[in-house]
Every structure is written in C-alpha cells, then in structure tokens.
BADREN-469140 format. One record per residue (C-alpha): residue number from 1; residue in three letters; x, y, z negated. Coordinates in nm, 2 decimals. Layout:
# residues N
{r NUM,'Ala',{X,Y,Z}}
...
***
This chain:
# residues 476
{r 1,'Met',{-1.77,-0.70,-1.18}}
{r 2,'Ile',{-1.91,-0.33,-1.22}}
{r 3,'Phe',{-1.69,-0.10,-1.39}}
{r 4,'Lys',{-1.84,0.19,-1.60}}
{r 5,'Pro',{-1.73,0.51,-1.45}}
{r 6,'Glu',{-1.59,0.76,-1.76}}
{r 7,'Ile',{-1.79,1.07,-1.74}}
{r 8,'Cys',{-1.68,1.37,-1.58}}
{r 9,'Ala',{-1.74,1.73,-1.51}}
{r 10,'Ile',{-1.93,1.67,-1.21}}
{r 11,'Pro',{-2.15,1.35,-1.19}}
{r 12,'Asp',{-2.03,1.14,-0.88}}
{r 13,'Lys',{-2.22,1.15,-0.59}}
{r 14,'Arg',{-2.17,1.00,-0.26}}
{r 15,'Met',{-1.98,1.16,0.00}}
{r 16,'Thr',{-1.94,1.48,-0.22}}
{r 17,'Pro',{-1.60,1.60,-0.30}}
{r 18,'Phe',{-1.53,1.51,-0.69}}
{r 19,'Ile',{-1.18,1.68,-0.77}}
{r 20,'Asp',{-1.19,1.96,-1.05}}
{r 21,'Val',{-0.86,2.10,-1.07}}
{r 22,'Asn',{-0.94,2.22,-1.46}}
{r 23,'Glu',{-1.09,1.92,-1.59}}
{r 24,'Ile',{-0.74,1.73,-1.42}}
{r 25,'Trp',{-0.53,2.02,-1.64}}
{r 26,'Ser',{-0.76,1.99,-1.94}}
{r 27,'His',{-0.72,1.63,-2.00}}
{r 28,'Ile',{-0.30,1.67,-1.93}}
{r 29,'Ser',{-0.32,1.99,-2.17}}
{r 30,'Glu',{-0.53,1.78,-2.43}}
{r 31,'Thr',{-0.29,1.48,-2.45}}
{r 32,'Ala',{0.05,1.69,-2.53}}
{r 33,'Lys',{0.28,1.56,-2.74}}
{r 34,'Pro',{0.09,1.20,-2.78}}
{r 35,'Glu',{0.13,0.99,-3.11}}
{r 36,'Ala',{0.34,0.66,-3.06}}
{r 37,'Ser',{0.05,0.47,-3.22}}
{r 38,'Lys',{-0.18,0.63,-2.95}}
{r 39,'Val',{0.03,0.56,-2.65}}
{r 40,'Arg',{0.06,0.18,-2.80}}
{r 41,'Glu',{-0.29,0.14,-2.82}}
{r 42,'Ile',{-0.36,0.24,-2.45}}
{r 43,'Ile',{-0.11,0.01,-2.33}}
{r 44,'Ser',{-0.24,-0.27,-2.51}}
{r 45,'Lys',{-0.57,-0.20,-2.37}}
{r 46,'Ser',{-0.44,-0.18,-2.04}}
{r 47,'Leu',{-0.31,-0.52,-2.11}}
{r 48,'Asn',{-0.65,-0.62,-2.18}}
{r 49,'Lys',{-0.69,-0.57,-1.80}}
{r 50,'Glu',{-0.92,-0.27,-1.86}}
{r 51,'Arg',{-0.91,0.01,-1.63}}
{r 52,'Leu',{-0.78,0.36,-1.80}}
{r 53,'Thr',{-1.00,0.66,-1.85}}
{r 54,'Leu',{-0.82,1.00,-1.74}}
{r 55,'His',{-0.74,1.09,-2.08}}
{r 56,'Glu',{-0.56,0.78,-2.13}}
{r 57,'Thr',{-0.37,0.81,-1.83}}
{r 58,'Ala',{-0.31,1.18,-1.89}}
{r 59,'Thr',{-0.14,1.02,-2.26}}
{r 60,'Leu',{0.08,0.82,-2.09}}
{r 61,'Ile',{0.21,1.09,-1.86}}
{r 62,'Asn',{0.26,1.27,-2.18}}
{r 63,'Ala',{0.50,1.02,-2.35}}
{r 64,'Asp',{0.80,1.11,-2.26}}
{r 65,'Thr',{1.04,1.02,-2.50}}
{r 66,'Pro',{1.27,0.73,-2.36}}
{r 67,'Glu',{1.15,0.47,-2.62}}
{r 68,'Leu',{0.80,0.52,-2.48}}
{r 69,'Ile',{0.89,0.55,-2.16}}
{r 70,'Glu',{1.04,0.21,-2.23}}
{r 71,'Glu',{0.75,0.07,-2.36}}
{r 72,'Ile',{0.54,0.19,-2.10}}
{r 73,'Lys',{0.76,0.05,-1.84}}
{r 74,'Gln',{0.76,-0.29,-2.04}}
{r 75,'Gly',{0.36,-0.29,-2.05}}
{r 76,'Ala',{0.38,-0.27,-1.67}}
{r 77,'Arg',{0.61,-0.55,-1.63}}
{r 78,'Asp',{0.40,-0.77,-1.87}}
{r 79,'Leu',{0.06,-0.68,-1.65}}
{r 80,'Lys',{0.20,-0.70,-1.33}}
{r 81,'Lys',{0.28,-1.09,-1.44}}
{r 82,'Lys',{-0.05,-1.14,-1.59}}
{r 83,'Val',{-0.23,-1.02,-1.29}}
{r 84,'Tyr',{0.00,-1.09,-0.98}}
{r 85,'Gly',{0.22,-1.36,-1.15}}
{r 86,'Asn',{0.56,-1.29,-0.92}}
{r 87,'Arg',{0.47,-1.25,-0.59}}
{r 88,'Ile',{0.51,-0.98,-0.34}}
{r 89,'Val',{0.31,-0.96,-0.03}}
{r 90,'Leu',{0.53,-0.83,0.24}}
{r 91,'Phe',{0.39,-0.62,0.60}}
{r 92,'Ala',{0.53,-0.42,0.86}}
{r 93,'Pro',{0.44,-0.08,1.00}}
{r 94,'Leu',{0.38,-0.03,1.37}}
{r 95,'Tyr',{0.37,0.31,1.51}}
{r 96,'Ile',{0.12,0.35,1.82}}
{r 97,'Gly',{0.11,0.71,1.88}}
{r 98,'Asn',{0.25,1.03,1.76}}
{r 99,'Glu',{0.08,1.26,1.93}}
{r 100,'Cys',{-0.12,1.51,1.68}}
{r 101,'Thr',{-0.29,1.81,1.68}}
{r 102,'Asn',{-0.21,1.95,1.30}}
{r 103,'Asn',{0.09,2.12,1.20}}
{r 104,'Cys',{0.16,1.95,0.84}}
{r 105,'Gln',{0.49,2.11,0.71}}
{r 106,'Tyr',{0.62,1.82,0.57}}
{r 107,'Cys',{0.60,1.62,0.91}}
{r 108,'Gly',{0.80,1.51,1.24}}
{r 109,'Phe',{0.49,1.47,1.42}}
{r 110,'Arg',{0.37,1.83,1.33}}
{r 111,'Thr',{0.22,2.02,1.65}}
{r 112,'Ser',{0.56,2.31,1.62}}
{r 113,'Asn',{0.83,2.08,1.66}}
{r 114,'Lys',{0.87,2.09,2.03}}
{r 115,'Thr',{1.14,1.85,1.99}}
{r 116,'Ala',{0.94,1.57,1.94}}
{r 117,'Val',{0.93,1.31,2.23}}
{r 118,'Arg',{0.53,1.24,2.22}}
{r 119,'Lys',{0.45,0.92,2.33}}
{r 120,'Thr',{0.18,0.65,2.28}}
{r 121,'Leu',{0.25,0.30,2.31}}
{r 122,'Thr',{0.13,0.14,2.63}}
{r 123,'Asp',{-0.09,-0.19,2.57}}
{r 124,'Glu',{0.21,-0.43,2.75}}
{r 125,'Glu',{0.44,-0.18,2.52}}
{r 126,'Met',{0.23,-0.28,2.23}}
{r 127,'Ile',{0.28,-0.67,2.32}}
{r 128,'His',{0.61,-0.69,2.34}}
{r 129,'Glu',{0.66,-0.47,1.99}}
{r 130,'Ile',{0.41,-0.72,1.83}}
{r 131,'Glu',{0.57,-1.03,1.97}}
{r 132,'Ala',{0.93,-0.85,1.82}}
{r 133,'Leu',{0.74,-0.84,1.51}}
{r 134,'Glu',{0.61,-1.20,1.51}}
{r 135,'Asp',{0.99,-1.33,1.62}}
{r 136,'Asn',{1.06,-1.18,1.26}}
{r 137,'Gly',{0.80,-1.40,1.04}}
{r 138,'Gln',{0.55,-1.11,1.04}}
{r 139,'Lys',{0.19,-1.21,0.98}}
{r 140,'Arg',{0.04,-0.84,0.87}}
{r 141,'Leu',{0.06,-0.54,1.00}}
{r 142,'Ile',{-0.06,-0.16,0.94}}
{r 143,'Leu',{-0.11,0.04,1.25}}
{r 144,'Val',{-0.03,0.43,1.22}}
{r 145,'Tyr',{-0.18,0.68,1.44}}
{r 146,'Gly',{-0.12,1.07,1.50}}
{r 147,'Glu',{-0.42,1.23,1.44}}
{r 148,'His',{-0.54,1.32,1.82}}
{r 149,'Arg',{-0.87,1.27,2.00}}
{r 150,'Arg',{-0.68,1.03,2.21}}
{r 151,'Tyr',{-0.68,0.81,1.89}}
{r 152,'Asn',{-1.08,0.79,1.86}}
{r 153,'Pro',{-1.26,0.48,1.72}}
{r 154,'Glu',{-1.27,0.27,2.05}}
{r 155,'Phe',{-0.87,0.33,2.07}}
{r 156,'Ile',{-0.81,0.22,1.74}}
{r 157,'Ala',{-1.05,-0.06,1.78}}
{r 158,'His',{-0.88,-0.19,2.11}}
{r 159,'Thr',{-0.53,-0.15,1.96}}
{r 160,'Val',{-0.67,-0.37,1.68}}
{r 161,'Asn',{-0.78,-0.65,1.91}}
{r 162,'Ile',{-0.45,-0.64,2.10}}
{r 163,'Ala',{-0.24,-0.72,1.79}}
{r 164,'Tyr',{-0.47,-1.00,1.69}}
{r 165,'Ser',{-0.43,-1.13,2.06}}
{r 166,'Val',{-0.07,-1.18,2.08}}
{r 167,'Lys',{0.03,-1.52,2.00}}
{r 168,'Lys',{0.44,-1.60,2.02}}
{r 169,'Gly',{0.53,-1.97,1.95}}
{r 170,'Asn',{0.40,-2.00,1.59}}
{r 171,'Gly',{0.34,-1.63,1.57}}
{r 172,'Glu',{0.05,-1.45,1.51}}
{r 173,'Ile',{-0.10,-1.12,1.34}}
{r 174,'Arg',{-0.36,-1.24,1.08}}
{r 175,'Arg',{-0.45,-0.92,0.91}}
{r 176,'Val',{-0.44,-0.58,1.09}}
{r 177,'Asn',{-0.44,-0.26,0.84}}
{r 178,'Ile',{-0.50,0.11,0.96}}
{r 179,'Asn',{-0.32,0.44,0.86}}
{r 180,'Ala',{-0.52,0.68,1.10}}
{r 181,'Ala',{-0.72,1.03,1.07}}
{r 182,'Pro',{-1.05,1.03,0.92}}
{r 183,'Leu',{-1.32,0.94,1.10}}
{r 184,'Asp',{-1.75,0.99,1.09}}
{r 185,'Ile',{-1.96,0.67,0.99}}
{r 186,'Ala',{-2.02,0.57,1.30}}
{r 187,'Gly',{-1.68,0.58,1.41}}
{r 188,'Phe',{-1.58,0.37,1.09}}
{r 189,'Arg',{-1.85,0.13,1.18}}
{r 190,'Thr',{-1.66,0.08,1.52}}
{r 191,'Val',{-1.34,0.01,1.37}}
{r 192,'Lys',{-1.48,-0.25,1.12}}
{r 193,'Glu',{-1.63,-0.45,1.41}}
{r 194,'Ala',{-1.26,-0.48,1.53}}
{r 195,'Gly',{-1.19,-0.66,1.19}}
{r 196,'Ile',{-0.93,-0.46,1.04}}
{r 197,'Gly',{-0.82,-0.50,0.68}}
{r 198,'Thr',{-0.77,-0.23,0.50}}
{r 199,'Tyr',{-0.83,0.11,0.58}}
{r 200,'Gln',{-0.59,0.38,0.47}}
{r 201,'Ile',{-0.61,0.76,0.44}}
{r 202,'Phe',{-0.35,1.00,0.21}}
{r 203,'Gln',{-0.50,1.26,0.06}}
{r 204,'Glu',{-0.10,1.39,0.08}}
{r 205,'Thr',{-0.19,1.63,-0.21}}
{r 206,'Tyr',{-0.55,1.60,-0.40}}
{r 207,'His',{-0.46,1.99,-0.52}}
{r 208,'Pro',{-0.70,2.21,-0.31}}
{r 209,'Glu',{-0.46,2.55,-0.29}}
{r 210,'Ala',{-0.15,2.34,-0.27}}
{r 211,'Tyr',{-0.34,2.12,0.03}}
{r 212,'Ser',{-0.38,2.47,0.24}}
{r 213,'Trp',{-0.02,2.58,0.18}}
{r 214,'Tyr',{0.07,2.28,0.40}}
{r 215,'His',{-0.17,2.21,0.64}}
{r 216,'Leu',{-0.21,2.52,0.85}}
{r 217,'Gly',{-0.36,2.40,1.18}}
{r 218,'Gly',{-0.56,2.11,1.30}}
{r 219,'Lys',{-0.86,1.93,1.16}}
{r 220,'Lys',{-0.64,1.82,0.86}}
{r 221,'Arg',{-0.67,2.12,0.74}}
{r 222,'Asp',{-1.04,2.05,0.62}}
{r 223,'Tyr',{-0.94,1.95,0.26}}
{r 224,'Asn',{-1.30,1.85,0.17}}
{r 225,'Trp',{-1.33,1.61,0.53}}
{r 226,'Arg',{-1.02,1.43,0.40}}
{r 227,'Leu',{-1.13,1.40,0.06}}
{r 228,'Thr',{-1.44,1.21,0.11}}
{r 229,'Ala',{-1.31,1.03,0.42}}
{r 230,'Leu',{-1.33,0.68,0.26}}
{r 231,'Asp',{-1.71,0.71,0.12}}
{r 232,'Arg',{-1.80,0.77,0.46}}
{r 233,'Ala',{-1.56,0.42,0.53}}
{r 234,'Gln',{-1.76,0.28,0.23}}
{r 235,'Glu',{-2.11,0.39,0.41}}
{r 236,'Ala',{-1.98,0.24,0.73}}
{r 237,'Gly',{-1.94,-0.13,0.56}}
{r 238,'Ile',{-1.55,-0.09,0.50}}
{r 239,'Asp',{-1.50,-0.22,0.13}}
{r 240,'Asp',{-1.14,-0.23,0.20}}
{r 241,'Val',{-0.99,0.11,0.14}}
{r 242,'Gly',{-0.62,0.23,0.07}}
{r 243,'Ile',{-0.56,0.58,-0.15}}
{r 244,'Gly',{-0.23,0.73,-0.13}}
{r 245,'Thr',{-0.05,1.08,-0.21}}
{r 246,'Leu',{0.27,1.22,-0.07}}
{r 247,'Phe',{0.47,1.32,-0.40}}
{r 248,'Gly',{0.68,1.63,-0.37}}
{r 249,'Leu',{0.38,1.85,-0.22}}
{r 250,'Tyr',{0.26,1.92,-0.53}}
{r 251,'Asp',{0.31,1.85,-0.93}}
{r 252,'Trp',{0.31,1.50,-0.98}}
{r 253,'Arg',{0.13,1.46,-1.30}}
{r 254,'Phe',{-0.18,1.62,-1.15}}
{r 255,'Glu',{-0.15,1.38,-0.83}}
{r 256,'Val',{-0.12,1.07,-1.08}}
{r 257,'Met',{-0.44,1.17,-1.24}}
{r 258,'Ala',{-0.63,1.27,-0.93}}
{r 259,'Met',{-0.55,0.92,-0.77}}
{r 260,'Val',{-0.73,0.76,-1.10}}
{r 261,'Arg',{-1.02,1.03,-1.06}}
{r 262,'His',{-1.06,0.89,-0.70}}
{r 263,'Thr',{-1.06,0.52,-0.81}}
{r 264,'Asn',{-1.33,0.66,-1.07}}
{r 265,'His',{-1.52,0.81,-0.79}}
{r 266,'Leu',{-1.52,0.49,-0.57}}
{r 267,'Glu',{-1.57,0.27,-0.87}}
{r 268,'Ala',{-1.89,0.51,-0.97}}
{r 269,'Cys',{-2.05,0.49,-0.60}}
{r 270,'Tyr',{-1.92,0.18,-0.43}}
{r 271,'His',{-1.88,-0.05,-0.75}}
{r 272,'Val',{-1.54,-0.10,-0.62}}
{r 273,'Gly',{-1.20,0.13,-0.62}}
{r 274,'Pro',{-0.98,0.12,-0.34}}
{r 275,'His',{-0.76,-0.21,-0.30}}
{r 276,'Thr',{-0.41,-0.04,-0.27}}
{r 277,'Ile',{-0.23,0.29,-0.43}}
{r 278,'Ser',{0.05,0.39,-0.24}}
{r 279,'Phe',{0.29,0.65,-0.36}}
{r 280,'Pro',{0.54,0.76,-0.08}}
{r 281,'Arg',{0.79,1.07,-0.17}}
{r 282,'Ile',{0.88,1.33,0.07}}
{r 283,'Gln',{1.21,1.27,0.29}}
{r 284,'Asp',{1.38,1.43,0.57}}
{r 285,'Ala',{1.17,1.49,0.85}}
{r 286,'Val',{1.25,1.73,1.16}}
{r 287,'Met',{1.15,2.11,1.06}}
{r 288,'Glu',{1.01,1.99,0.73}}
{r 289,'Asn',{0.94,2.32,0.56}}
{r 290,'Ile',{0.83,2.25,0.18}}
{r 291,'Gly',{1.10,2.36,-0.08}}
{r 292,'Leu',{1.20,2.20,-0.36}}
{r 293,'Lys',{0.97,2.29,-0.66}}
{r 294,'Tyr',{0.78,2.00,-0.65}}
{r 295,'Met',{1.05,1.71,-0.60}}
{r 296,'Val',{0.99,1.42,-0.78}}
{r 297,'Ser',{1.34,1.28,-0.96}}
{r 298,'Asn',{1.41,0.93,-0.99}}
{r 299,'Asn',{1.34,0.89,-1.35}}
{r 300,'Asp',{0.96,1.07,-1.32}}
{r 301,'Phe',{0.94,0.83,-0.99}}
{r 302,'Ser',{1.00,0.49,-1.17}}
{r 303,'Arg',{0.79,0.63,-1.44}}
{r 304,'Leu',{0.46,0.74,-1.23}}
{r 305,'Ile',{0.47,0.38,-1.08}}
{r 306,'Ala',{0.46,0.21,-1.44}}
{r 307,'Ile',{0.19,0.49,-1.55}}
{r 308,'Leu',{-0.03,0.35,-1.23}}
{r 309,'Arg',{0.02,-0.01,-1.25}}
{r 310,'Leu',{-0.16,0.03,-1.61}}
{r 311,'Ala',{-0.42,0.24,-1.48}}
{r 312,'Val',{-0.55,0.05,-1.26}}
{r 313,'Pro',{-0.47,-0.29,-1.35}}
{r 314,'Tyr',{-0.63,-0.46,-1.01}}
{r 315,'Thr',{-0.54,-0.23,-0.77}}
{r 316,'Gly',{-0.25,-0.32,-0.54}}
{r 317,'Leu',{0.02,-0.09,-0.54}}
{r 318,'Ile',{0.29,-0.04,-0.23}}
{r 319,'Leu',{0.63,0.07,-0.22}}
{r 320,'Thr',{0.77,0.19,0.10}}
{r 321,'Ala',{1.08,0.17,0.30}}
{r 322,'Arg',{1.13,0.56,0.25}}
{r 323,'Glu',{1.33,0.45,-0.10}}
{r 324,'Asn',{1.63,0.32,-0.11}}
{r 325,'Pro',{1.74,-0.07,-0.19}}
{r 326,'Val',{1.88,0.02,-0.50}}
{r 327,'Leu',{1.55,0.21,-0.58}}
{r 328,'Arg',{1.34,-0.01,-0.45}}
{r 329,'Arg',{1.51,-0.33,-0.63}}
{r 330,'Glu',{1.47,-0.12,-0.98}}
{r 331,'Val',{1.12,-0.02,-0.95}}
{r 332,'Met',{0.98,-0.33,-0.82}}
{r 333,'Glu',{0.96,-0.48,-1.14}}
{r 334,'Phe',{0.70,-0.20,-1.29}}
{r 335,'Gly',{0.39,-0.35,-1.10}}
{r 336,'Val',{0.43,-0.31,-0.71}}
{r 337,'Ser',{0.27,-0.58,-0.54}}
{r 338,'Gln',{0.33,-0.49,-0.15}}
{r 339,'Ile',{0.62,-0.37,0.01}}
{r 340,'Asp',{0.73,-0.31,0.38}}
{r 341,'Gly',{1.05,-0.51,0.55}}
{r 342,'Gly',{1.23,-0.48,0.86}}
{r 343,'Thr',{1.08,-0.13,0.91}}
{r 344,'Lys',{1.16,0.04,1.23}}
{r 345,'Leu',{0.94,0.38,1.27}}
{r 346,'Glu',{1.04,0.48,1.59}}
{r 347,'Leu',{0.78,0.44,1.89}}
{r 348,'Gly',{0.89,0.10,2.08}}
{r 349,'Ser',{1.22,0.03,1.80}}
{r 350,'Tyr',{1.11,-0.33,1.74}}
{r 351,'Ser',{1.14,-0.43,2.06}}
{r 352,'Glu',{1.41,-0.22,2.23}}
{r 353,'Ser',{1.74,-0.03,2.07}}
{r 354,'Ile',{1.70,0.33,2.05}}
{r 355,'Asn',{1.98,0.56,1.97}}
{r 356,'Glu',{2.01,0.82,1.67}}
{r 357,'Glu',{1.88,1.12,1.88}}
{r 358,'Gln',{1.59,0.93,2.00}}
{r 359,'Asp',{1.55,0.80,1.64}}
{r 360,'Leu',{1.51,1.17,1.52}}
{r 361,'Asn',{1.28,1.27,1.78}}
{r 362,'Arg',{1.02,0.99,1.78}}
{r 363,'Glu',{1.01,0.93,1.42}}
{r 364,'Gln',{0.75,1.10,1.14}}
{r 365,'Phe',{1.07,1.08,0.88}}
{r 366,'Lys',{1.36,0.90,0.77}}
{r 367,'Ile',{1.37,0.56,0.61}}
{r 368,'Asn',{1.59,0.46,0.36}}
{r 369,'Asp',{1.58,0.11,0.37}}
{r 370,'Ser',{1.69,-0.02,0.70}}
{r 371,'Arg',{1.75,-0.38,0.63}}
{r 372,'Ser',{1.59,-0.68,0.79}}
{r 373,'Leu',{1.32,-0.87,0.66}}
{r 374,'Asn',{1.51,-1.19,0.60}}
{r 375,'Asp',{1.78,-0.95,0.41}}
{r 376,'Ile',{1.46,-0.87,0.19}}
{r 377,'Val',{1.34,-1.18,0.14}}
{r 378,'Asn',{1.67,-1.31,0.04}}
{r 379,'Glu',{1.69,-1.03,-0.22}}
{r 380,'Leu',{1.31,-1.14,-0.32}}
{r 381,'Ile',{1.43,-1.52,-0.40}}
{r 382,'Glu',{1.76,-1.38,-0.61}}
{r 383,'Asp',{1.53,-1.13,-0.82}}
{r 384,'Asp',{1.29,-1.42,-0.86}}
{r 385,'Phe',{1.00,-1.29,-0.67}}
{r 386,'Leu',{0.79,-1.48,-0.46}}
{r 387,'Pro',{0.71,-1.33,-0.09}}
{r 388,'Ser',{0.41,-1.36,0.08}}
{r 389,'Phe',{0.28,-1.32,0.41}}
{r 390,'Cys',{-0.10,-1.42,0.28}}
{r 391,'Thr',{-0.36,-1.32,0.43}}
{r 392,'Ala',{-0.65,-1.57,0.27}}
{r 393,'Cys',{-0.87,-1.31,0.07}}
{r 394,'Tyr',{-0.97,-1.09,0.39}}
{r 395,'Arg',{-1.05,-1.40,0.60}}
{r 396,'Lys',{-1.23,-1.58,0.28}}
{r 397,'Gly',{-1.45,-1.24,0.23}}
{r 398,'Arg',{-1.27,-1.19,-0.10}}
{r 399,'Thr',{-1.26,-0.82,-0.06}}
{r 400,'Gly',{-1.47,-0.49,-0.20}}
{r 401,'Glu',{-1.66,-0.61,-0.51}}
{r 402,'His',{-1.59,-0.97,-0.40}}
{r 403,'Phe',{-1.25,-0.95,-0.47}}
{r 404,'Met',{-1.30,-0.78,-0.80}}
{r 405,'Glu',{-1.56,-1.10,-0.90}}
{r 406,'Phe',{-1.24,-1.30,-0.79}}
{r 407,'Ser',{-0.95,-1.09,-0.96}}
{r 408,'Val',{-1.09,-0.99,-1.30}}
{r 409,'Pro',{-1.14,-1.32,-1.41}}
{r 410,'Gly',{-0.76,-1.38,-1.34}}
{r 411,'Phe',{-0.83,-1.57,-1.03}}
{r 412,'Ile',{-0.55,-1.40,-0.82}}
{r 413,'Lys',{-0.30,-1.63,-0.97}}
{r 414,'Arg',{-0.50,-1.90,-0.88}}
{r 415,'Phe',{-0.57,-1.81,-0.50}}
{r 416,'Cys',{-0.25,-1.60,-0.44}}
{r 417,'Thr',{0.02,-1.80,-0.59}}
{r 418,'Pro',{-0.06,-2.11,-0.40}}
{r 419,'Asn',{-0.13,-1.90,-0.06}}
{r 420,'Ala',{0.19,-1.71,-0.09}}
{r 421,'Ile',{0.36,-2.05,-0.12}}
{r 422,'Leu',{0.18,-2.17,0.16}}
{r 423,'Thr',{0.27,-1.86,0.41}}
{r 424,'Phe',{0.64,-1.88,0.27}}
{r 425,'Ala',{0.71,-2.22,0.39}}
{r 426,'Glu',{0.57,-2.10,0.71}}
{r 427,'Tyr',{0.81,-1.82,0.72}}
{r 428,'Leu',{1.08,-2.11,0.60}}
{r 429,'Glu',{1.00,-2.33,0.85}}
{r 430,'Asp',{1.00,-2.10,1.16}}
{r 431,'Tyr',{1.19,-1.81,1.10}}
{r 432,'Ala',{1.45,-1.85,0.84}}
{r 433,'Pro',{1.81,-1.93,0.88}}
{r 434,'Glu',{1.98,-2.23,0.69}}
{r 435,'Glu',{2.09,-2.04,0.38}}
{r 436,'Thr',{1.76,-1.85,0.32}}
{r 437,'Lys',{1.58,-2.19,0.38}}
{r 438,'Lys',{1.79,-2.38,0.07}}
{r 439,'Thr',{1.71,-2.10,-0.16}}
{r 440,'Gly',{1.36,-2.06,-0.04}}
{r 441,'Trp',{1.28,-2.42,-0.11}}
{r 442,'Glu',{1.43,-2.39,-0.44}}
{r 443,'Ser',{1.23,-2.10,-0.51}}
{r 444,'Ile',{0.89,-2.29,-0.38}}
{r 445,'Glu',{0.98,-2.60,-0.60}}
{r 446,'Lys',{1.05,-2.32,-0.90}}
{r 447,'Asn',{0.69,-2.18,-0.87}}
{r 448,'Leu',{0.51,-2.47,-0.80}}
{r 449,'Thr',{0.63,-2.63,-1.13}}
{r 450,'Ala',{0.51,-2.30,-1.31}}
{r 451,'Ile',{0.15,-2.37,-1.21}}
{r 452,'Gly',{0.14,-2.64,-1.44}}
{r 453,'Asp',{-0.17,-2.82,-1.29}}
{r 454,'Asp',{-0.08,-3.16,-1.18}}
{r 455,'Lys',{-0.36,-3.22,-1.00}}
{r 456,'Phe',{-0.33,-2.89,-0.78}}
{r 457,'Ile',{0.02,-2.93,-0.74}}
{r 458,'Thr',{-0.05,-3.26,-0.56}}
{r 459,'Glu',{-0.28,-3.07,-0.34}}
{r 460,'Ile',{-0.04,-2.76,-0.24}}
{r 461,'Arg',{0.18,-3.04,-0.19}}
{r 462,'Asp',{0.00,-3.19,0.05}}
{r 463,'Arg',{-0.04,-2.86,0.25}}
{r 464,'Ile',{0.32,-2.81,0.25}}
{r 465,'Asn',{0.38,-3.14,0.42}}
{r 466,'Arg',{0.14,-3.06,0.68}}
{r 467,'Ile',{0.30,-2.74,0.74}}
{r 468,'Lys',{0.63,-2.93,0.76}}
{r 469,'Asn',{0.48,-3.16,1.05}}
{r 470,'Gly',{0.35,-2.85,1.25}}
{r 471,'Glu',{-0.02,-2.72,1.11}}
{r 472,'Arg',{-0.01,-2.35,1.02}}
{r 473,'Asp',{-0.25,-2.10,0.87}}
{r 474,'Leu',{-0.34,-2.34,0.56}}
{r 475,'Tyr',{-0.48,-2.11,0.26}}
{r 476,'Phe',{-0.71,-2.18,-0.02}}
***
C-alpha cells in the first residue's frame, strides 16, 4: 500500500532536509483548544487504521482536558489490539564499543568525559556476551556503537556476522538490528549485505537550533547529515529503518510532530514509513549538562505515546528500560509493541560481573528497569500480553513496502500471533523455570483459542508439538 503524503510547506525530495520549524509550530498554534467532536473524529479515523496528518496530530496534542486525554489513551489501546493483538516483541541491546568523537551534552560517551573507560569488545568478548544472552533466551539483538571512525561499515558488518554465527545449545540470534552513526550510501550497502534487520538513527531533537545547543563537537554536530541519513539508507536498499527522539532536549509537542513529519517524508519519497519509532527520555548520565526546562513528566510521556500510536497505526513503538517497571507497565497498553528485557548497558556486563563504579564509567546512561528477561516475561503473562521473539517477517521478506502490504489488511495478527506463540513455546521449553512454564503454556492455550480458526489452530498445534520434540525455528 502506498500512502498519499499530505501537502507540506516544502515538497519532499529524496535526501533533502524536510523539517520546517514554522510549519510545525503553525499546526500546533492553529489547533489550540480543539472541539471534543473534532478530537473524537480524529480518533475514529485512526481506529480505521489511517495515518493521521500533521494537523490532526497537532489537534490531539492540544486536546489536554482529562476527559479527552483518556479518550485518546483508550483509542490507542483499541488500535493496538486491532493492529498488533496482545503480543509484545522482546529484544536486548548489546553495546559493542563506547569510543566516540562527539561531544553531546546529554551522553556519558561524550569526548569531554575523561572518566569514561573507553572500550571496544574483541571478537572473543562479543562471542561471550552473545552466548550469555542466548543462555537467557534472547533471539533479537540491537548492536549499539559509539560514533567513531573505528566503527566503520566493514567493522559493523563484521560484528553482525559474528552475532549471527554464535550458537549455543538451542540458542541463536535470528535478527540483528543496528544503532550506529549515519553512513554514506556505500557504507549502508556494506552493512545491508551483512543481513541486518532495522537500522536505527535517532535525530535526538528535530529542532535545528536546539540541536546546536547540545552537539558541541564531532560529526554529529551536522544536523542535516543526520536528518537525511535514513534517506541514504533507503537509497542503499535498507527499507527497514527506525527513527526516534530523545525527549527532554526540546518541547515534546514539537518532537512528536517532527517524527510524524519524518514519517511523511519517508512515505512520500520511498513509499514506506519507519518500521519503528523510539521515544527514550533523558536519564542521568555522567557529566550531562542540559537543564530541566524540557523534561517530560510521566503524564505527558503517557500522552505522547498514545498520540504516536494513533498518528502512525502501523509503526512499531519501542519502550526501553530507561523507564522504571511501574511506568513501563502502565504505558505498555497505549500501543507499545516492542520492549527490551534483561538489559545491561555496561560493556561486557552480560557475561561478567561489573561493580557499581565500573558501571558508571562504562555505560551511556542509567537504566531504571534492571529486571531479568524472565521476570519481564512473567509480568507480560500476568498482564495478558503474549511475549514474542519472532523474526519471521524479516526473513520472509516482509519488510519495507512489502511489510505494509501484509500489515495494512490486518495480516499482522495472521502471521505474528502464531509466530509469537511458536517462539514463546521455544522459550518455555528451553529457558523458562517451572512456574513460568506453567503460566506460559496456559497463556499459549488462551491465545490459541482466541485465533478462532480451528483448521489454523490445528496447524499451529502441530508445530508446537514439533518444538516439544526438539525442532526449532518454525514459523509462518
């Protein structure tokens, strides 16, 4: 399916900067104090699985009465169930190196932080880390790199190949996503050839002036180079990309609008929007120096997640362990489709114990949810979510515009629910303690019944039995 881009102040062109600050603020100012009927009309449009325009998104942002905020959240809950069902995809971040040439005011890796212990994992250390992750049941990784000439496309491709090569018992990594510096087109092609999943690049803040406040040195200071990075990825054939904002650097309303604008741009130029949107909030980091003016409250944070869900119905929303368990549990229902579990950010910490002082000097920022993967799985089961380690769409070619063709008619539930069940069955068989096995199989039975297609349920049960008999990696 190809979306019709809304009319913008500047016509979209490939690899051309597309953020117009005045355009975004004009939409926000023009929609002040919206009528309740208009807000409900927009929610209804989203529930029909239609992406919202900038003007409509701004209207939801300005709907700030308690009653309308709750209606927006309920709309997000309902839309999530329509598009994604009750599944939550699980992954883990793996930091490969924290060497960096940038001097970002909010980051513990900044060059002016002389207390940081700079490290890049060796091949052997990386293998140990991945084995430790596999021992916990992880199947999906995002590899994270500082922005340094050492982490060039060939190096990234090398680390991706290592990740895919590590097998321990029934453990294996089936999807490797990337969070790294912007590349040129040739560099993106090199990384694509390694078989990556999603390439994430967060703009941090889309406001050009604010961007200059925080980025005081290094290549990252170039706003436009970063803004157009995913255009170059698309030109290189990477049609599965992720965008994001670091909330707390500028007004959250502007940032939400800018991410929708980024979605518009990718759809206008490449006929497919981002596969995922991330919305991390500023957390404590060594030597951070940003002030409190734009900090996002918990109430506004839950609002913006719900608004994003309604604005971009088919885009995955990622909630990270920056947030504490209580808040994560609360906002999960507003449309989040992916979370990390068992997260450790310190280099080398999955396979070895690192003391608190080392933690401070090896990590980019503090996390607030340090629970094990199995603890998070237990909570998901309790809250009637279906844990998923699925990687089928990527390996079946259901990415980019093809993903939209499958997902828009509602095929996500047709493919993703059974695949989530199958990967969860693997987790229960290979890694879960007995109590989790008990509640997990009860959850699988409940989700099987909800499919409502006896012939299809029989086919899924057959594959579950094959998993119980030792087969792995079965998917639709």
